[in-house]
C-alpha positions as CSV (number, residue, x, y, z in Angstrom):
1,M,-28.2,11.0,-4.8
2,S,-28.9,14.5,-3.5
3,L,-25.8,14.6,-1.3
4,P,-22.3,14.6,-2.7
5,L,-20.9,11.1,-2.5
6,S,-18.2,11.9,0.0
7,L,-20.8,13.3,2.5
8,W,-23.0,10.2,2.0
9,I,-20.0,7.9,2.8
10,E,-18.9,10.0,5.7
11,A,-22.4,9.9,7.2
12,H,-22.5,6.1,7.0
13,L,-18.9,5.9,8.5
14,R,-20.0,8.2,11.4
15,R,-22.8,5.8,12.1
16,L,-20.3,2.9,12.1
17,N,-18.2,4.9,14.6
18,Q,-21.2,5.1,16.9
19,T,-21.8,1.3,16.8
20,G,-18.1,0.4,17.1
21,Q,-18.0,-1.3,13.7
22,A,-14.4,-1.6,12.4
23,Y,-13.8,0.0,9.0
24,Y,-10.9,1.3,6.9
25,I,-10.9,3.8,4.1
26,L,-8.5,2.0,1.7
27,H,-8.8,4.7,-0.9
28,K,-10.5,8.1,-0.6
29,G,-12.1,9.0,-3.9
30,A,-13.6,12.1,-5.5
31,Y,-15.8,14.5,-3.6
32,D,-18.8,13.8,-5.9
33,G,-19.8,11.3,-8.4
34,A,-17.2,8.5,-8.1
35,A,-17.6,4.8,-7.9
36,V,-17.7,3.0,-4.5
37,L,-16.3,-0.4,-3.7
38,L,-17.1,-2.0,-0.3
39,K,-15.0,-4.8,0.8
40,I,-16.5,-6.9,3.6
41,N,-13.8,-8.9,5.4
42,L,-15.2,-12.0,7.0
43,L,-12.0,-12.4,9.1
44,N,-11.5,-15.9,8.0
45,G,-9.4,-15.3,4.9
46,T,-12.4,-14.6,2.7
47,S,-14.2,-11.4,1.7
48,K,-17.0,-10.0,-0.3
49,L,-16.6,-7.1,-2.8
50,L,-19.6,-5.0,-3.6
51,T,-20.1,-1.9,-5.7
52,L,-22.8,0.8,-5.4
53,M,-25.0,1.0,-8.4
54,R,-28.0,3.2,-9.4
55,V,-31.0,1.3,-10.7
56,D,-34.5,2.4,-11.7
57,G,-33.5,6.1,-11.8
58,D,-32.5,7.0,-8.3
59,Q,-32.5,3.8,-6.3
60,L,-29.0,2.8,-5.0
61,V,-28.2,-0.9,-4.5
62,W,-25.1,-2.9,-3.7
63,S,-24.1,-5.5,-6.2
64,P,-21.4,-8.1,-6.1
65,V,-18.4,-7.1,-8.2
66,L,-17.0,-10.6,-8.9
67,R,-18.7,-13.8,-10.0
68,D,-18.6,-15.5,-6.6
69,E,-20.0,-13.4,-3.8
70,I,-17.5,-14.7,-1.2
71,M,-13.9,-15.3,-2.3
72,D,-10.4,-15.7,-1.0
73,E,-8.7,-12.5,0.0
74,S,-6.1,-12.5,-2.9
75,P,-8.3,-12.0,-6.0
76,I,-10.4,-9.4,-4.2
77,S,-7.2,-7.4,-3.2
78,D,-5.9,-7.7,-6.8
79,Y,-9.2,-6.4,-8.1
80,V,-9.2,-3.4,-5.7
81,T,-5.6,-2.5,-6.6
82,R,-6.5,-2.6,-10.3
83,A,-9.6,-0.5,-9.7
84,M,-7.6,2.2,-7.8
85,H,-5.1,2.4,-10.6
86,R,-7.8,2.5,-13.3
87,D,-9.9,5.1,-11.5
88,P,-8.2,7.4,-9.0
89,D,-11.6,8.8,-8.0
90,V,-13.0,5.5,-6.7
91,W,-13.8,5.1,-3.0
92,V,-12.8,1.9,-1.4
93,V,-14.0,1.1,2.1
94,E,-13.3,-2.1,4.0
95,I,-15.4,-3.3,6.9
96,E,-14.9,-6.3,9.2
97,D,-18.0,-8.5,9.8
98,R,-17.8,-12.2,10.5
99,D,-21.4,-12.6,9.2
100,G,-20.7,-10.7,6.0
101,R,-23.4,-8.0,6.7
102,N,-23.3,-4.8,4.8
103,P,-23.9,-2.0,7.3
104,F,-24.5,0.5,4.4
105,D,-27.7,-1.4,3.6
106,L,-29.4,-0.4,6.8
């Protein structure tokens, strides 16, 4: 990634602001080089949890963190809490989308 991670995230969040997409920064991580967790809240008691991964050199992809892609809220919240304690540099962003779409994929 040529941009620092925080600028990359802020650019995507700015785009979400323009479209009216609801999001929350649950944990603001390091300026550069930290992990990113994206929680997609389906607004029905379930969520998806994705992490940003680098594959094939420079390609960035979103990958499910837990075995089941869509899960109840509780195990996902527990995982996020543990991740923030384990790595204080991690970014955690939550978005709300009933269809489970990842706006960072666009």
